[in-house]
N, C-alpha and C positions, 0 to 999 in steps of 0.2 A: 203412443208417442211417435211423432214424425221426425225422424233423424235424417239430416241431409246426407246424401250419398257421399261416401268418402272416395278418394282416388283409388282405393283398393289396398288390401293387405300387402301386396308385393311392393307397392310404392312406399307404404309405411315402413317396411323392413329396410328398403334401400335408404330412406331418409334417416332412419335411426342409426344405421351403420355409418352413414356419411357424416352425420353431425355429432352424435354422442361420442363415438370412439375416438376421433381426433381430439376432441375437447378433453377427454380423459387423459390422453397422452401428454397434455400440456400442464398437468396438475403438479402438485407438490412432489419432490423426490421421495423415494422410499426411505423408511426409517432406518433401515439396516443395509449397509453397503456390502456386506458379505455375500459372496456368490453362492446361490443354492446349488445342491447337487441335482442331477437329472434323475428323478425318482423312477422313470421308466427304464433307464439304462444301468442303474446302480446294481451291483452284484447282490445276489440273494445271500443273506447271512446264514451261518451254521452255528448250532449249539450242541454241546455234549452233556448228556445227563450223567450224574454221579450216583453210584449205588451206595446205599447206606445199609448197615447190618441191623440197625435199630430203628423201630418205628418213630416217627416224629410226632410229638404232642402238638396238635393243631390248636394254638391259642392266640394267633395273630402276632406273636412276638418271635422274631427270628434269632433265638438265643441258643439253638442247638449247634454244636461245633461243626457239623457237616455242612451247614450253610456257608461257613468260611472256606470250605474246600471246593465248593461248587463254582463253576464258571460264571462270571458276571456278564450278564447280557444287558448292555446299555446302549448308548448312542441312538436313541429313538429319533426319528426324522419326521418333521411335520408333513401332513398332507393338506392341512388347512390351519390357519389362514394363509401361511406362507409356505407353499409346497417346496420341499427340498431343504428347508432350513432346519437347524438343530432344534429340538424341543426346548421350550422356555425353561422348564424345570427338569432335572435329571430323574430318570427312572432306572432302577437296577433290578433285574429279575434273575433268579437262579432255579435250576431244575435238578431235583433229586428223586430217586426211586428206590423202592425195596421190592420184595417179591409180591406184595399185595397192592401197592399204591404208587401213583405218580404224585410227587409233591412239587408245588410251585410256591416259591417265596419271593416277595416283591417289596422293595422300598421305593416309595413315591415321594420325592422331596417337594415341599411346598412351603414358602415362607409365611403364608397365611392360611393354614389348614382350616381355620374357622370360617373362611369364606367359600369353602368347597360347596358346590351345589348338590344337595341331597334331597330329591323330591319325595322319596318314599322309602319305607322299609318293606314294601310289599314285594312278593315274588313276582317275577316277570314285569317289573316296573318299566316305565317309559325311559329307556336308556338314553335316548337322544337328548333328554333334558337333565342329565346328571353327570357329575364327575364319575368316571369309571376306570377300572382296569379290566382288560379282556384278553382272552387267549383262544385261539382256534387250533384244533388238532386234526390233521388229515391222517388218520390212523392206518388207512390202507395205502397211503402214499400214491394215490392216483391223480393228485393235483386237481381234484374236482369236488370232492365231498368232505365235510368236516363236522366235528362237534364244536360248538361255541359255548364259552362260559364267560359271563360278565359279572362284576361285583362293584358295588359302590362303597364309599368310605365307612358306611355304617353296617356293611355286611349283607345288604339285600342283593339277591342274585337273580340272574336271568340266564337261562340256558336254551339252546336251540340246536337243531340239525340243519345244515345248509347243503344244498345240492347243486350240481351242474355249474360249478365254478361261479357261485354267487347269484345264479339266476333265480333260485327258489329257496325259501326258508320255511322250516317247520318250527314255529315258535312254541308249540304246545309240548314238544319233547321235554321230558324231565328225567334226570339221572340222580343216582344216589352218590353223594359226596359230602365232604365236610369243609367249610371255609370259615375263617375268622379274620376280622380286621381290627386294627388298632390305630387310633389317631394320636399322634405325638406332636411335640412342639414344632418340629421341622417338617411335618408331612404325615403320611400314613403308611401302614404296612398291610400286606395280605399274606396269609398262610393258607394253602389249599391242599387237601388230600383227595385225589380222585381215584377210587378203586379201579383196577384194571377190569373188574367185572362190569363196570359201568360202560366201558369203551369197547366197541367191537373192533377187533383187529385179527390178523392172521398170525398166530404164534409160531408157525412153521417158517415164516419168511425170515431169511437171514441175508443181510443184516436187518435188524428191526428199526428201520428209519421211518420217521413220520414227518409230514409237512407241518409247519407251525408258523403262526404269526402272533404277535402281541400288540396291543394298542393301549393308549392312555388318552382319555378325554379330560380336559380342564374346561368346564363349561363356561365359567365367567370370562375366560379369554377366547371362547369359541375356538378352541384349539384341539386338534386331533393329531397324534403322532404315533408312528409305528416302528416296530423293530425291523421288519422287512418293509422298506419304503414303498408307499403307494401314492398314486395320484388321488386328488380329492374326489374324483368321480367313482373311485373304487372303495370297497369296504373290507373289513378284516377277514371276511370269508371268501375273498378272491384268492383261492388257493393256488392258482397257476402262478401267482406272484409271491407266494409265501417263501419263508426260509425253511431250513431243515433241522430237525432234532435227531441226533444220532446217539448211540451208546446204550440203547435199551436192550440189554442182553439178558436172556434167560427169563423173560416174563411170560406169564400165561394169562389167558382171559377167564379162566374158571368155567363153571357150568352155565353161568348167565341165566339163572332161573329166578324169576320173581313171580310170586303168587300173591294176588291182591283180592281178598274177599270183601264184600260190602254188605251192609244191612241198611234198610231204609224204611221210614214210616212217613206216610203222607196223608193229608186230608184235603180233599177237593170240595169246594162249596160253590155252587152257581149253576149256570145253565148246562154245564157239561156233566153234571152229576145229579142223580136223584136221591142220593144218600149223603149224609154228612159224617159218616163214621170214618174212623182211621183205618187205613190199610197198611199192611206190612209186606215186605218182600226182601229177598236176599239174592245175591249173585256172586259171580267170580270173574276176575280177569287174570290172565296168565301170560307171561312173557318168557320165552325160552329160546336160547341160542342153539338152533339145530346144528349149525356149524359155526366157524368163526366169522362167516360172512352172511349167514342166513338166520333170520329171526322169525319165530312164530309168535303171533299174538292171538289169543283166543278169549272169547267172552261168552258167559252163560247168564241168561236173564239180564241183559244189559239195562242199566238205569242211568238216566241223565238228569236227575232231578236237581243236581247242584248247579246246573248251567244257568247263566243269566238269560233273561228273555231278550228277544230281538228288540233293538231300539226303533222307535217310530221314525219314519221318514216321509217326506212329502214327495208324492209322485205326480208330476204335472206332464208326463208323457203318456203316450198310448201303449207303452211297452211295460212288461213285468219288471219288477225290481229284483235284483240279485242280493240275497242275504248270505253272508259268509257262514261257514261251518264253525261252531263253537265247542262241539263235543270232543273231549280229549281222545276217545278211542279212535275217532276218524281223523282228527287232525295230525296225530302222530304218524310219521312217515307218509304224509299225504302227498308230498312232492313226487313220490315214486309213481303215483297214478295220474298226475297232471297230464292232460292232453288237450290241446286247443290253441287259443290265441294267447300263448305264453309271452309275457312281456320281458324284454331284455332290460336289465338295470341300466339306467342313464340314457336309454334310447326312447324317443317318442315313437310309438307304434300305431296309434290310432285305435287300439283295441286291447283287450285283456281277457283273462279267464272269466271275468264277471260279465262278459258279453257272449263268449262262446267257449264251452268246455264240454267234452264228451262224458266226463265223470264228475258229478257234483254230489257228494255223499249226503247232502241234506235230503236227497230223494229217498234215502233209506231211513225208515223210522220216523219220518215226519210227513204230514200231508201238506197240501198246497197252502193251508192257513197256518202252518207251524205247529199243529197239534201232534202230540206224540203218538206214534203207532208202536205197540209193544214189539220188541225184538226178542225172539226166543234165544238166539245165540248165533255164533259164527266165529270166524277167524280170518287171519291173513298171514301170509308169508312174504317177507321183503328182504332184500339184500342182493348179493352178487353170487353168481355161479356160472362156471364155464365161460368167463369173459363177458357175461351179460349182467346188467342190472335188471332184476326181476321183481314182480309183485303179483300176488294172487290173493283174492279176497272172496269170501263166501259168507253171506248173511241170510238169515231166515226170520221173517216177520210173521206175526199172528194176524188173523182176520179181525178187523175192527173198523168202526166208522164207515161201514158200507164197502170197505175194501177187502179183497180176498187175502188169504195168506199168500205170501210171495217169497220167492228166492231170488237173491241178487248175487251174481257172480262176475268177477273181473279178472282178466289175465293181462299182464303188462310185461313188456320186455324192451330193453334198450341196449344198444351196443356202441361203445365208444370207439371212434376211429382216431387213433393217435395223431395229433397235430391237425385234425380236420373238424372234429365235432362228434355228433352221435346220430344214430338212426334208431327208430323204434317202431313198435306196433302195440295195439291194444284191442281187446275184445271184451264186450260187456253184454251180459244177458240178464234181463228181468223177466221173470216168468211166474205166472200164477201157479200155486201148489194145489189148487182145488180140482184139477182135471179139466178145466174149461178150455185150455189150450191158448189162453191169452199170453202173448210174449212180445218183447221188444228187444232187438239185438242190434248192437252198434259195434262197429269195427273201424280201425284206421291205421294208417302208416304215416310216418313223419321223418323228416330230416332236419336237424338243427346244426348248421355248419358255421365254423369260424375259421375260414381259410387265411385270414389276416388278423392281427391283433385288434384292428379297428372295424373290421367288417363282419357282419352277422347275416346269415341267410336261414330263415325258418320257413318250413313248408309242411303241409299235411294234406292228405286225401282220406276222407272218411265216408262211410256208408251206414245206412240204417235199414232194418227190416222189421216191420211192425205187423202184427196179426190183423190190425184194424185198418191201417192207412197204407200198407205196402212198403215199397222200397224207394229210397232216394239217396242223394249224395251231397257232400259239401267239400270244399277245398280252399286252400289259401297259400299264397307265397308272399313273404315279406323280406325285404332287403334293407339293411341299415348300415350307415357309416357314422362312427362317433369317435373323433379324435379330440385332442385338447381344445380345439377351436370349433370345428364343424360338427353339426348334428343333422344328418340327412337320412331320410328313409322313405320307402314307398311300398305299397302292398296292393294285392288284388285278391278278392274273395268271392266265392259263390256259394249260396246255400239254397237248396231245393225247397219247393213248396211243402213237400211232405217229409222234410228232414226233421223228425221229432225224436230225439234221443231221450227216453223217459228216465234215464239215470244221469242226465246231463242238463245243461242250461244253454239255450240259444235265444238271444234277445230278439233276433229278426230273421224270418225265413222268407224264401221266395225272392231273393235279392242277389244282385251283383254289386260289389262295393269296391271302389278304388280310393286309396288314401295316399297322400304325399305331404311331406313337411321338409322345410329347410330352415336352419337357424344357426347362430353362432353363439359361443360361450366366451365372450371377451373377458380377460382377467387383467384389469388395469393396475399393474403393480405400482404405478406411480402415485396412486391415491391410497393412503394408508387405511382409510375407513371403508373402502369399497371392496367387496369380495368378487362379484361377477355381474356382468351385464349380458342378458340373454334375450335378444330380439329374434323372433321366429314367425313363420307363416305355416299354416297347415290347412289342407283341403280334404274334405270328405265328400265323396260323390257316389250316390246310391241309385241304382235303377232296378226295375223289376226284370224278370228273366226275358222279357221281350225288348228290353232296352229303353223303356219309358222312364224318364227321370222321376224319382220319388223324393230324394233328399239331396240338397247341395248345401254344404256348410263351409264357409271360408273365414278363417280367423287370422288376424294379425295381432301379435302380442309383444309386450316388452316386460321382462322380469328383471328386477334389480335386487341383489342381495348384499347385505352389509356384513363386514367382518365381526361386528358385535353380535350378529345373529338375527337381526331383523330383515325384512324384505318388503318389496313394493312391486305391484304389477298392474298392467292395464291391458285389456282385451277389447278388440272391436270385431264383432262377428256378423257376417251376412248369412241369412238362412233362407232356403227355399224348401217348403214341405208340400207334397201333394197327398191329400187324404182321399182315399177311395170310399171311406165310410166315416161318419162322424164318430167322435168319442166324447165321453162324459168326464169332465173335470170333477164335478160333484153333482149332487141332485139338482136339476134345474139349470145347470150350466153346461152347455154342449158346444163343442167346436165343430162346425159344419164340414162336410166333405167339400173338396175343391182345392185350388192352388192357393198357397199362402206364402208371401215373401215379406220378411221383416229383418230388422237389425237390432243388435243390442250392444251396449257399451258397459263394461264392468271395470271397477277399480277395487283393488285389494291391498291390504297391508297387514303385517303382523310384527309384533315385537319379539325380542329374543326370548326363547323358552327357558333360558338360563336364569331369568329373573324370578323373584318370588311372586310377582304379579305379572302375568303375560296374557296377551290376547291377540285375536285376529278379527278383522272386519272386512266384509266384502259387500259392495254396493253395485247394483246393476239396474239399468233401465232401458226399455226398448219395446219392440213389438212382441206379441204372443199370438201366433196364428192370425186370426182376423181381429185381434184386440191388442191390448197393451198389458205390460207387466213391469212392475217395479219390485225390487227385491233387496232386502237388507239381511245379512246374516252376521251375527256377532257371537264369538265364543271366547272364553277366558278361563284361566286357572289361577287360583290363589293358593300357593303353598304356604300355609301358616307356619309349618315346620315340617320335618321329615315324618312326623306322626300323622298330620292332618292336612288334607288337600281338599279344596272346594273348587268345583268347576261348573260352568253353566254354558248353555248354548241357546240361541234363539234364531230362528229363520222365519222371517215374515215376508210373504209374497202377497202383493195386492194385484188382483187380476181384474181386468175390465174387458168384457165382451159386449158386442153390440146388443142393445136392448136390455141389458142387465146393469144393475148397480155394481160398483166395485165391491168385490168380496175377498176376504183373506183366505190364504192357504198357508198355514203356518204351523210350526212345531217349536215348542219351548221345553227345555229340559234342564235339570240340575242334578248334580251328584256330589256326595260327600264320601270321602274315603279316609278311614282311620286305621292306622297300623300301630297297635300297641307294642309290637316287637316284630322280628322277622318271622314269627310263627303264628301270630294272631292278627287277623285282618277283618275289617268290617266295611261294607260299602252299602250305600243306599242311593237310589236315584228315582226321580219321578219325571215323566214326560207327558205333555199334553199335545195332541194332534187336533188342531182346530178344524181341519178338513173333515175328519171322521168324528169329531167331538168325543174322543176317547182319552182317558187318562190311564197310563200304565205306571205302576209303582213296583219296585223291587228292592228288597233288603236281603243282604247276603252276609253271613258270618262264616268265617273259615279259620279253623284252628289246626295247624300242622303239628300233630302230636308225636310224629316220628317221620323219618325220611319217606317220602312218597305216601304218607298216611295222613288222612284228613278227617276232620269232623265238620260237616256243613249244616247250617240251619238257614233255610231260604224261604222267604215269603214273597209271593207275587200276586198282584191284583190288577185286573183289567176292568175299568169301569166306563160304561157308556153314560155320559153326562146328560143325555136326553131322557134317560130313564126307560128307554124302550126295552132294554134287557137288563136283568139283574147283574150285579158284579160277579166276576169270575175270580175266585181266590184259590190259591194253592199254598199250603204250608208243608214243607218237607224237612225231615231230619235224616241225615245220611252219615254213616261212619265207614271208613275204609282203613285197612291195615295191610301194608306191604311186607312180605317176608322174602328176603333175598337169600339165595343159596349159591 
């Protein structure tokens, strides 16, 4: 497609600011003349927990007399849609404790509780699409790390660990607790008991004060409100802006020992197996609190058969795709080991850990094609000691699939500098255990600084030493400014030709990369239905190590979000790509070497995820190296009720290259999720990749028969529709049981 050259993204940005923003200021006056508070300057609230001599029966009904004695924590303040205004409906929380548990009781008023949005009963549900109550607890009172607990009106829960003052989240963390909810005529209630053995804290610290924040989301109003007020760009785990919970006297954390054995039976049929017989195995996971701040996780004969398969994706680039880690053992406490292009929340940075990371745990126990490599066992220690946040990991794999037995070791340390940020270091070793001397060692140092509430400076310098390719280095510095209006950042990065961290992921080597962006987040309060207007420009400039231009990408964008939850966006992108070698899109379709310059225009829109039927569509058209590309992607979710949800996605790319007919590069998928209760879940999905002509199907049943104890039945099939290879099928039955001491 031949698109006429624009005046340039910078001109687009200036025009958008000059024309859109003044027009917004002339619109209808605000619906509410009350003056909002300044959420940034508002004092941080305090709460006092009340001790009870008798355990509370957790049934979702706040009828114990001690609830009447507890301090009422109300006056929640909106972060969106009207930052600083009182919450539309009142929320009252109370905190009580005994020697074993922390209890949270909450009343959430709602004149129409039947209209509450409840997308699922499934654990770790998509909380952004649901009415919820949430609480975060900074148990070490370091104003940086927290445990997060969320619950919806039907009792579905989501828990997580959050690190580095909202920079990273470990959504795979699970804790033992009891929660019940109850829907009434005038709202709903929550009653929660969290054992102190679930929470890591220092029992010798006096006074035992914790950081705490609470939130409520009313999805149909697109409203979020907080006990400790936050701006809309912050989240509940922004612990530097949290309130304080006081009064937890005489509490102990217990032995913090959880033993979790498992048994599994599997049957593999297809090209990867010469036999169709059932195989059995058993193993053990163990979690132990070495100290109040250090946790040991150990695993023996690790099995991941309950994990869903990777979803199919279209790759129209010459670079490898990054697939996220899904295995619980590795995702828990994963934030401790993160090192690389870490993205700051709400800042555009031009990169992420999916482009450059020194430690990517998928390198352990999985080959390049995603096939499992048996793990004999291993363990890790994470936590804090001597003023440092530390992590140590050691894993041993078995020889298989032509790979030798290998040992993987990681050492990580970070030190917080009060009021400035943190500095850290990492060392990673991957070494063959068969005496051949094969090894790959990676190391790095970093500084992540926040000298001003709106200013972030992240940098690292890392090196690698490989038995086959030798030594090389990589480094990056990124500076970003994000206040309520401006979002500006710039970075510079260099990656050597032989920088190959074999326990990490690097999307591009042998390059120098510069990135810059500038944009505004205008909040036109005079227009009741409009949430934010965000025009911006970003530039990515990549050369080789000799300074020869390889990639230049300039994008001008306008994103508009609505208070009801929908959004609209338009992007115009100019691209230059220099290919030193051709690459294949599919068999018979090759992009030749040489210089390629092209442009694309994309439009996107999505409806509110709070509706029973919601969706997103993106349409783009423009050049594709020496050809053309048109793309349409559509996705949607139909929440039939909180038991059943159906979602689908379709991405169709039509590629035209010189001398070839237009061919598709598309992926289609659908999923059904059924939750009979908060303990029994079923999901099934099927995907078709038109580029590889493969169909992947996965059916997964999960019954939570006790806290942290599951029964899984999983069936997976990968079928080549051309018939060149037979179907590859795996059926697994796995049972786990957690014992807490």
